[in-house]
Structure formats: structure tokens, C-alpha cells
BAMAR-814149 format. One line per 2 residues: number of its first residue (from 1); their letters; for each residue x, y, z of N, C-alpha, C. Coordinates in steps of 0.001 Angstrom, whole numbers, plus 500000, padded with zeros to 6 digits. Each point is the difference from the previous one (the first is absolute). Layout:
N
NUM) a) X,Y,Z,X,Y,Z,X,Y,Z | ...
# end
This chain:
119
1) ma) 500811,498814,500000,499189,501186,500000,500860,501257,500000 | 501181,499943,500521,500839,501197,500146,500218,500701,498664
3) ft) 499797,501290,500019,500267,500905,498886,499199,499674,498744 | 498715,499733,500195,499092,499910,498862,499538,501393,499612
5) yt) 499695,500849,500986,499432,501316,499745,501044,501075,499727 | 501217,499822,500458,501017,501039,499851,501377,499373,499922
7) ts) 501020,500821,500003,501386,499530,500017,500697,500561,501237 | 501062,499349,500400,500757,500512,501141,500607,501362,499657
9) ga) 500404,500184,498766,500581,501282,499584,499030,501157,500169 | 498727,499772,499685,498995,501061,500168,499863,500375,501466
11) av) 500011,499014,500876,499875,500265,501440,501225,500729,500537 | 501170,499580,499584,501241,500631,500467,500060,501457,499534
13) rk) 499588,500267,498761,499970,501386,499497,499086,500870,500855 | 498851,499485,500378,499061,500775,500809,500494,500203,501428
15) ag) 500946,499173,500441,500562,500155,501346,501029,501119,500044 | 500444,500473,498865,500905,501137,499951,501472,499639,500081
17) kn) 500824,501017,499841,501447,499786,499902,500648,499611,501323 | 499319,500184,501114,500583,499664,501290,499595,498624,500511
19) vn) 499387,499205,499140,499575,498662,500417,501217,499178,500441 | 499818,499212,501037,501069,499146,500513,500394,499000,498916
21) tt) 501263,499990,499629,500445,499152,498887,499984,498514,500345 | 500116,499664,501259,499954,498588,500383,498600,499432,499790
23) is) 498998,500706,500501,498629,499493,499888,499467,500124,498578 | 500468,500979,499246,499472,500208,498646,500426,498905,499026
25) vs) 500979,499187,500389,500410,498873,499148,499725,498653,500665 | 499273,500020,501107,499661,498773,500710,498811,499335,499326
27) ga) 500263,498987,499232,498930,499309,499283,498924,499465,500917 | 500385,499450,501147,499020,499416,500912,499057,501059,500556
29) al) 500545,501105,500459,499163,501065,500558,499089,500591,498930 | 500543,500275,498832,499205,500584,498920,498900,499044,499550
31) dd) 500319,498707,499906,498981,499008,499636,498879,499966,501032 | 500364,500007,501289,498983,500001,501063,499109,501225,499889
33) ws) 500608,501178,499855,499212,501232,499902,499135,500013,498753 | 500490,499426,498915,499202,499922,498779,498787,499100,500222
35) dq) 500215,498825,500573,498889,499084,500285,498972,500654,500923 | 500483,500656,501052,499096,500664,500944,499199,501098,499311
37) se) 500652,500782,499168,499334,501107,499316,498956,499500,499013 | 500362,499000,499207,499056,499457,499021,498794,499384,500698
39) gs) 500244,499272,501078,498891,499423,500763,499129,501068,500615 | 500619,501034,500530,499259,501101,500609,499100,500699,498996
41) id) 500502,500220,498806,499193,500645,498955,498783,499140,499671 | 500205,498706,499809,498885,499119,499671,498973,499965,501130
43) vq) 500455,499938,501243,499087,499944,501140,499256,501324,500165 | 500734,501112,499980,499361,501303,500221,499021,500371,498889
45) se) 500312,499615,498776,499119,500328,498876,498916,498949,499805 | 500136,498878,500671,499084,498862,499838,499931,499540,498550
47) rl) 501149,500059,499346,500130,499556,498606,501208,499078,499914 | 499873,498916,499272,501129,499095,499820,500749,500364,498724
49) fl) 500648,501153,500043,500760,500447,498837,501086,499001,499630 | 500603,499381,500998,501089,499057,499747,499514,498790,499207
51) an) 498784,499555,500270,499469,498804,499341,499784,500204,498505 | 499737,501232,499592,499758,500241,498572,500860,501141,499472
53) yg) 501199,500121,500538,500884,501109,499646,500246,500087,498495 | 500191,498874,499364,500311,499992,498572,498914,500605,499128
55) sl) 498760,499961,500468,498895,500518,499187,499671,501456,500301 | 500684,500606,500957,499737,501402,500336,500578,500923,498933
57) ns) 499354,501139,499793,500543,500943,499025,501165,500772,500613 | 500722,500703,499160,501230,500656,500440,499758,501095,501028
59) av) 498880,500689,499957,499730,501063,500974,499857,499427,501407 | 499323,498877,500122,499837,499361,501312,501346,499461,500479
61) kq) 500757,499410,499105,501331,499489,500365,500899,501143,500479 | 499904,501160,499364,500809,501147,500421,499600,500474,501392
63) el) 498712,499972,500302,499544,500403,501335,500470,498995,501046 | 499946,498723,499683,500510,498973,500919,501496,500186,500231
65) dn) 500731,500311,498951,501439,500260,500096,500257,501196,500909 | 499265,501068,499785,500192,501232,500759,499742,499772,501490
67) vt) 498904,499345,500333,499654,499760,501407,500990,499034,500646 | 500294,498902,499324,500896,498987,500572,501396,500561,500221
69) ss) 500533,500719,499027,501355,500540,500153,500049,501022,501139 | 498940,500760,500191,499963,500952,501117,499930,499292,501344
71) mi) 499251,498906,500063,499928,499224,501252,501378,499449,500373 | 500690,499456,499016,501338,499454,500248,500969,501121,500351
73) am) 499896,501128,499304,500881,501145,500275,499851,500471,501441 | 498792,499994,500518,499799,500430,501385,500742,499086,500974
75) nl) 500022,498708,499712,500776,499071,500827,501499,500273,499888 | 500446,500283,498783,501420,500312,499790,500401,501259,500764
77) ig) 499182,501023,499931,500290,501257,500697,499989,499772,501507 | 498979,499310,500479,499867,499753,501430,501096,499135,500583
79) yd) 500633,499204,499157,501076,499129,500460,501143,500800,500612 | 500287,501171,499415,501105,500837,500498,499633,501473,499832
81) lp) 498926,500413,500652,499519,501375,499882,501052,501039,500387 | 500857,499750,501011,501016,500993,500343,501021,500286,498882
83) ay) 500063,499142,498981,500923,500226,498886,499549,501168,499118 | 498744,500415,500158,499457,501083,499192,500188,501318,500750
85) pg) 500643,500971,499365,500265,501273,500690,498722,500804,500242 | 499973,500706,501102,498875,500879,500314,498680,499259,499967
87) ss) 499058,500577,499300,498672,499387,499914,499780,499293,498662 | 501076,499762,499254,499837,499412,498660,499414,498590,500051
89) gr) 500375,499218,501001,499433,498657,500124,498515,500049,500275 | 499603,500893,500899,498577,500166,500325,499225,500479,498770
91) tl) 500598,500895,499233,499356,500494,498783,499789,498869,498996 | 501014,499160,499824,499858,498856,499090,498930,499033,500492
93) ld) 499936,499789,501307,498944,499146,500552,498624,500595,499692 | 499861,501307,500173,498718,500666,499732,499612,499897,498523
95) in) 500970,500212,499115,499731,499913,498559,499543,498586,499632 | 500720,499003,500481,499628,498617,499695,498663,499624,500616
97) dd) 499715,500502,501194,498716,499733,500640,498853,500585,499179 | 500189,501194,499470,498973,500613,499138,499767,499161,498744
99) ii) 501078,499528,499392,499884,499155,498805,499221,498735,500325 | 500311,499383,501132,499321,498768,500413,498513,500252,500221
101) nr) 499673,501037,500751,498592,500273,500318,499171,500315,498761 | 500549,500816,499110,499278,500317,498758,499828,498750,499142
103) gl) 501067,499226,499896,499943,498792,499179,499044,498960,500538 | 500008,499799,501328,499076,499024,500588,498550,500433,499815
105) ra) 499732,501293,500086,498628,500476,499755,499578,499686,498569 | 500898,500216,499055,499685,499711,498592,499812,498504,499782
107) ld) 500882,499198,500566,499908,498546,499822,498766,499429,500692 | 499604,500608,501105,498817,499546,500724,498737,500206,499176
109) kf) 499981,501040,499185,498838,500302,499164,499981,499169,498726 | 501102,499372,499689,500135,499237,498762,499130,498748,500088
111) ks) 499051,499846,499102,499030,498914,500086,500173,498906,498953 | 500878,500184,499050,500159,498979,498956,501453,500011,499531
113) nt) 500291,499172,499056,501361,499912,499479,500262,500998,498878 | 499013,500808,499683,500205,500971,498941,499515,501379,500449
115) lq) 500615,501023,499488,499548,501363,500227,499050,500376,498874 | 498984,500780,500331,499049,500406,498973,500586,501093,499137
117) kp) 499704,499933,498720,500431,501044,499082,498998,501138,500071 | 500474,501244,499879,499064,501114,500026,499014,499929,498841
119) i) 498813,500501,500254,498945,499953,498960,500218,501120,499011
# end
């Protein structure tokens, strides 16, 4: 299940330049956070996106990528928050939290595997 919705590189980029280099290359930690994030999205949205990921359109896949990478980035930032100067770590956490909340609201409203085309 790990890294179906996003890539580790996307999560590391969202964690910023001060991300701890040890944890950012830890396959085990990143895999765990990816699994947790993907499961959380499916549970919170009450949609089994993972079960039919291949049939989803690109817009939905991009939203899943955006939310999942932000969830993982928050774990990366939190792993070594003191490494971020001033309030930059807190700012990155806030930015990623906003991305997650907006994305989960959109995914929660998603009722089918396709988006409707405008009339």
C-alpha cells in the first residue's frame, strides 16, 4: 500500500529545506507514514480510493497526492521541529494542515469515480 497516492520526494519537498536528512531517507518511517496517511484518507472520506485507484481520473489522483504528501510532510517536520529556524517549522505545519483540511473536504464530497463535466 505504501506510496500509492504520492511519492516520498513530494513529501520531503513539502517538509522544506530544513527537514532532518536521516528521517527523510528512512524507508521504513516513510512507508509507515504513507500507509497511515492513505488509510486515514480512506477512513475520513469514507471512500475506498485505494481499492479503485487505477480507475480514478487525474484530478482526483492529484488531490490524493496533495493531501497524502502533506500528511507525511507534517510527520517529517514534527520529527525534528527544532531544526527549523524561528517559526518556519510552525508555518510549514500550518500550510500543510490547510492543504490537508481543504483536500479532505473535497474528497469527502466526492461521490463517484468521475468528476462531472460542466454543462
